[in-house]
C-alpha positions in Angstrom: 69.9 105.4 76.6 68.0 102.8 74.6 70.6 100.2 75.5 70.4 101.1 79.2 66.6 100.6 79.1 67.1 97.2 77.4 69.5 96.1 80.2 67.0 97.3 82.9 64.2 95.3 81.3 66.3 92.3 80.8 67.5 92.4 84.4 63.9 92.4 85.6 63.1 89.4 83.3 66.2 87.6 84.6 65.2 88.0 88.2 61.7 86.8 87.5 63.0 83.7 85.6 65.5 82.9 88.3 62.8 83.1 91.0 60.6 80.8 89.0 63.1 77.9 88.8 62.3 74.7 90.6 64.7 73.2 93.1 65.3 70.4 90.6 66.4 72.8 87.9 68.7 74.5 90.3 70.3 71.2 91.4 70.9 70.2 87.7 72.9 73.4 87.1 76.3 71.8 87.1 78.2 74.9 86.0 77.2 76.9 89.0 76.0 79.7 86.6 72.3 80.5 86.3 71.0 80.8 82.8 70.3 84.5 83.1 73.2 85.6 85.3 74.6 89.0 84.0 77.5 88.5 81.5 81.1 89.4 82.5 82.8 91.3 79.7 86.6 91.2 79.2 87.7 93.5 76.4 91.4 93.3 75.3 93.1 95.8 73.0 96.4 95.0 71.4 97.3 98.6 70.4 98.7 98.6 66.9 98.1 94.9 66.4 97.2 93.9 62.9 97.2 90.5 61.3 101.0 90.6 60.7 101.6 91.3 64.4 99.4 88.3 65.4 101.2 86.2 62.8 104.5 87.0 64.5 103.4 85.0 67.5 103.3 81.9 65.3 106.8 82.4 64.0 108.8 83.8 66.9 107.2 82.2 69.9 108.3 79.0 71.5 104.8 77.7 72.2 101.6 77.4 70.2 100.0 80.9 70.5 96.8 81.3 72.5 95.4 83.1 69.4 94.9 79.6 68.0 92.2 78.8 70.6 89.7 81.1 68.9 87.1 79.9 66.4 85.0 83.1 66.2 87.2 85.6 64.3 86.3 88.7 62.4 87.8 91.8 60.8 87.3 95.4 61.8 87.7 98.6 59.7 89.3 101.3 61.9 88.8 104.6 60.1 87.7 107.7 62.0 85.2 110.4 60.8 88.1 112.8 60.1 90.8 110.5 58.8 91.0 107.2 56.9 93.9 106.3 59.2 92.8 106.6 62.8 94.5 107.1 66.1 94.0 105.3 69.4 91.7 108.0 70.8 89.1 107.8 68.0 89.5 104.1 67.8 88.9 103.5 71.5 86.1 106.0 71.6 84.4 103.9 68.8 84.8 100.8 71.0 83.6 102.5 74.1 80.6 104.5 72.8 79.5 102.9 69.6 80.1 106.1 67.6 82.9 106.9 65.3 84.5 110.3 66.0 87.4 112.5 64.9 91.0 111.8 65.4 92.3 112.7 68.9 88.8 112.8 70.4 88.2 111.1 73.8 84.7 110.0 74.7 83.0 112.7 72.5 81.2 112.7 69.2 82.4 114.2 65.9 80.7 117.4 67.2 82.5 117.3 70.5 79.5 116.2 72.5 80.1 113.9 75.4 78.9 110.3 74.7 78.0 107.7 77.4 80.5 104.8 77.4 79.9 101.1 77.9 81.8 101.3 81.2 79.6 104.1 82.5 76.4 102.4 81.3 77.3 99.1 82.9 78.4 100.8 86.1 74.8 102.1 86.3 73.6 98.5 86.1 75.7 97.6 89.2 78.6 96.1 87.2 82.1 96.3 88.6 84.5 98.1 86.3 88.2 97.9 85.6 91.0 99.3 83.4 94.5 97.9 82.9 97.1 99.5 80.7 100.9 99.5 80.2 100.8 103.3 79.5 99.6 106.1 81.7 96.0 105.3 82.8 95.2 108.7 81.2 96.4 107.6 77.8 94.0 107.5 74.9 92.8 103.9 75.0 91.9 103.6 78.7 90.8 107.3 78.9 88.1 106.7 76.2 86.1 104.6 78.7 85.7 107.2 81.4 86.7 110.7 80.1 85.1 113.2 77.8 87.6 115.7 76.3 88.2 117.3 73.0 91.9 116.2 72.7 93.8 113.2 74.0 96.6 115.3 75.4 94.5 116.9 78.1 96.0 114.5 80.6 95.3 116.5 83.8 91.6 116.9 82.9 91.4 113.2 82.1 93.0 112.3 85.4 90.5 114.4 87.3 87.7 112.7 85.4 89.1 109.3 86.3 88.7 110.2 90.0 85.1 111.3 89.4 84.3 108.1 87.4 84.9 105.8 90.4 86.3 102.9 88.3 86.5 100.0 90.8 89.9 98.7 89.7 92.6 100.3 87.6 96.3 99.7 87.1 98.9 101.4 84.9 101.2 104.4 84.9 100.6 108.1 85.0 101.6 109.3 88.5 102.7 112.7 87.1 99.1 113.6 86.2 97.8 113.0 89.7 100.2 115.0 91.7 102.5 118.1 91.1 99.8 119.2 88.7 99.6 122.7 87.1 96.3 123.3 88.9 97.8 122.4 92.3 95.4 119.6 93.0 96.6 116.4 94.7 94.5 113.7 93.1 96.1 111.1 95.5 94.1 112.7 98.2 91.0 112.8 96.0 91.4 109.0 95.3 91.7 108.3 99.0 88.6 110.4 99.7 86.8 108.2 97.1 87.6 105.2 99.3 90.4 103.9 97.1 93.3 101.8 98.2 96.1 103.5 96.3 99.4 101.7 95.7 102.2 103.6 93.8 104.9 101.0 94.5 103.7 97.5 93.4 100.8 95.4 92.2 99.8 94.4 95.7 96.9 92.3 96.9 93.7 94.3 96.5 91.5 95.4 99.3 88.2 93.7 98.5 86.2 96.1 100.6 87.3 99.2 98.6 88.1 100.4 95.2 91.7 99.8 94.1 94.1 102.1 92.2 97.6 101.1 91.1 99.8 103.9 89.7 103.2 102.3 89.2 105.2 104.7 87.1 105.5 108.4 86.3 104.2 107.9 82.8 104.3 104.5 81.0 105.6 101.2 82.4 108.8 99.8 80.9 108.6 97.7 77.7 109.3 94.0 77.6 112.7 94.7 76.1 113.4 97.0 79.1 112.6 94.3 81.5 108.9 94.8 82.4 108.2 91.3 83.5 104.6 89.8 83.7 102.7 92.9 84.8 99.9 92.6 82.2 99.0 89.0 83.1 99.5 89.6 86.8 97.3 92.7 86.7 94.6 90.7 85.0 94.8 87.9 87.6 94.6 90.6 90.4 91.6 92.2 88.8 89.7 88.8 88.4 90.5 88.0 92.1 89.0 91.3 93.2 85.9 91.0 91.0 85.2 87.5 92.1 85.5 88.4 95.8 82.7 90.9 95.3 80.5 88.5 93.5 79.1 90.9 90.9 79.4 91.0 87.1 82.2 93.1 85.7 83.5 94.9 82.7 87.3 95.2 82.3 89.4 96.6 79.5 93.0 95.3 79.2 95.4 97.1 76.9 98.7 95.7 75.5 99.9 99.2 74.7 103.4 98.7 73.4 102.8 96.6 70.3 102.0 100.0 68.8 105.2 101.6 70.2 107.3 98.8 68.6 105.8 99.7 65.2 106.4 103.4 65.7 110.1 102.7 66.5 110.4 100.1 63.7 111.8 97.9 66.4 111.0 94.3 65.4 112.3 92.8 68.7 110.1 95.1 70.8 107.1 94.4 68.7 107.6 90.7 68.8 108.1 90.6 72.6 105.1 92.8 73.2 102.9 90.5 71.0 104.2 87.4 72.8 103.5 89.1 76.2 100.0 90.0 75.0 99.4 86.4 73.8 100.6 85.1 77.2 98.1 87.4 78.9 95.4 86.0 76.6 96.2 82.6 78.1 95.6 83.9 81.6 92.3 85.4 80.5 91.2 82.2 78.6 91.8 80.2 81.8 89.3 82.5 83.6 86.8 82.3 80.8 86.9 78.5 80.7 86.1 78.3 84.4 83.5 81.1 84.3 81.1 80.2 81.5 79.1 83.4 81.8 81.9 85.5 80.4 82.6 87.0 77.0 86.1 87.7 75.9 86.7 90.0 72.9 90.2 90.9 71.6 90.9 93.4 68.9 93.1 96.4 68.0 92.4 100.1 67.5 94.5 100.1 64.4 97.7 98.6 62.9 101.0 100.3 63.3 104.1 100.0 61.1 102.6 98.6 57.9 104.2 95.3 59.0 104.8 92.3 56.9 106.6 89.1 57.7 108.8 87.9 54.9 111.9 86.1 53.8 115.1 86.3 56.0 118.5 86.4 54.4 122.0 85.8 55.8 124.9 88.3 55.4 125.7 87.0 51.9 122.2 87.6 50.7 121.2 84.0 50.7 117.7 83.1 51.9 117.4 81.2 55.2 114.7 78.6 54.5 113.5 78.1 58.0 113.6 81.7 59.2 111.5 84.8 58.6 111.9 88.5 59.2 109.8 91.5 60.2 109.6 94.3 57.7 108.2 97.8 58.4 106.6 99.8 55.6 106.2 102.9 57.8 106.6 104.2 61.4 103.0 105.4 61.4 99.5 103.8 61.7 98.0 102.1 58.7 94.5 101.6 57.5 94.7 97.8 57.4 91.7 95.8 58.7 92.5 94.4 62.1 91.4 91.1 63.6 88.7 90.5 66.2 88.8 87.4 68.3 85.9 86.3 70.5 85.4 83.5 73.0 82.4 82.7 75.3 78.7 83.6 75.4 77.8 85.6 72.3 81.1 85.0 70.5 79.3 84.2 67.2 78.3 87.9 67.0 81.8 88.9 66.2 82.3 86.9 63.0 82.4 88.8 59.7 83.7 92.2 58.6 82.4 95.4 60.1 83.2 98.9 61.3 85.0 99.3 64.6 82.1 101.1 66.3 79.9 98.0 65.7 82.0 96.2 68.4 80.2 98.3 71.1 76.8 97.3 69.7 77.7 93.7 69.5 78.9 93.7 73.1 75.6 95.3 74.2 73.7 92.8 72.1 75.5 89.9 73.8 74.6 91.4 77.2 71.0 92.0 76.3 70.6 88.5 74.8 72.2 86.7 77.7 
């Protein structure tokens, strides 16, 4: 609640300062952004993306990775309160609430008490809110921003809480948790009653006068190796278009979900293609940040998956191939490696250094309050 009070006070100061500007000062504002305009926040999660996964973009991609555009880079320690090696639920809850919690927890403390999330707090400050994922929208990472349950597998409860959360824009999978439910509820009807435009077929043009929900598969969307296409980047563009049309600050979380799944499957091609797709989406987001100076982009991971390393490659005879490398997996599980944090935009310097994953929430709030 302390952070909410800070935002309220800061907003009042911002309005006062804006009203006190002279016409000359306003004319000299060449960026079109007032000094104290609320900060847009774009938070990207490469699920399972450690430094080796980022490195793969430099060795297997055809172009210079967009990761190279960042100068403010840090490292995050991902452990939960119950396990040194975390899962996505506890990891995302730390990002969303600023508190570490136990493995499998969604939006609750280590004592199972509901915690306010950054999405909920900013919504109270008239921010627009958005969530984009390749998995079910009820999956651990997106769920941690709007739901409060004791276990990540409570998908039907999570879906019901999404309807109640009134997130302005969300896109992903998870149809099965909104209809043909065990409790008999039809959450499609509930979304429509909440003034959502609901599309279960395609990522169509948003209705700017309403909330927008895109549920495009029964559970997760296809992987890149299964022919997914450019959904992640296209969904980001669609969200930005919607937010801009409504002319209010926004918070959006964008998850590249299947980097993690490539690690679990020990599938090097899947992991590489998902990293490259995530990097391509970063390019889309960076274009928006460059044209909208009052925006902060932060990119990180909830944990690393696969214990990945990139090492020497050998031909069939066992001879090293000098200009080629290979992905190696040490495990098919998560690891406790420190993960990278990339930041660009207003407040990016806050994200340099080494810190715990829950500190990312506090750094985001600090950037908002100091803007």
